[in-house]
N, C-alpha and C positions, 0 to 999 in steps of 0.2 A: 568400367561402365556396366551398369546392370540392365537386364532386359526391361525392368520396370521404368527406368529412365528413358529408354528408347521408345517404349510403348506410350509413355506420357508425351514425348516429343511428337510422335505420330498423331496423337489426339489433338495436340496444339495445332498442327498443320491442318487437320481436317476441320477445325473450328475457328479459323481465322475470319474476322468480320468482313474483310474485303480481299479481293483476289490479288495475289502477288503478281509481279511481272512474269512474262513468259520465261525469261532467263532464270528468275528465281525458282519458278516451278520446275524447269528442267534440272536445275541443280538439286532441288529437293528429291526429285524422282531418281536421279542418278545415284545420289548418296544412299537413298533407301534401298535401291536394287543392289548396290555394291555391298551394303551392310548386311542384307538378308541373303543374297545369293552368291555374291563374289563377282569375279570377272564376267563380263558379258558373254553369254553362252547361246545366243540366238543369231540366226543369219540376218544380215542387213536388209531392211525392208526395201521394196522397189522405189524407183524414183518418183512415182506418183503418190506415194504415201508420205507426204511431207511431215506430218505430225509424228508418225511412227519413226521416220528416219531421224528427226531431230532428237527424239527420246533415245533411240538406239545410239546415236553419236555421243550424246551426253553421257550415257552409261559406259560406252566403250572407252571414252576418254579417261575413265576412272581405273582402267586396267592397271593392275599391279598394286592398287591401294588395298591395304589389309582391311578385313571386315571390322577390326577394332578401330582403326583410324577413321573409316567411313562412318562408323557408329558415332564416334566422338564429334565428327564434323556435322553429321546430321542433327544431333542433339543441339549443338551450338547454333546451327542455322535455324532450326525450328524456334529456338528461344529468341533469336534476332527478329524473325518474322512475326512472332507473337508480340514483341515490343513495338514493332513498326506498324502492324496492321490491327492489333488488338485481337482478342478472342471472345467468342460467344460463351 
């Protein structure tokens, strides 16, 4: 996988015509973070930060996934979402 394919996938996600489901968005977020940073390296947000906690948990569930695998899965998911929701 090349950086250009990853960057193209990131642009697809940014330009979807309609908003994906919350679960799809969490998956996109977690794969992006895992592909670019690796395993979750931040403390878990407090119990009142529901959005932050959901994002943290989605990313933390990717622990152990290699950056290469996460990159491939991110590109595949971005392409699926682009087909499902269309792009601007």
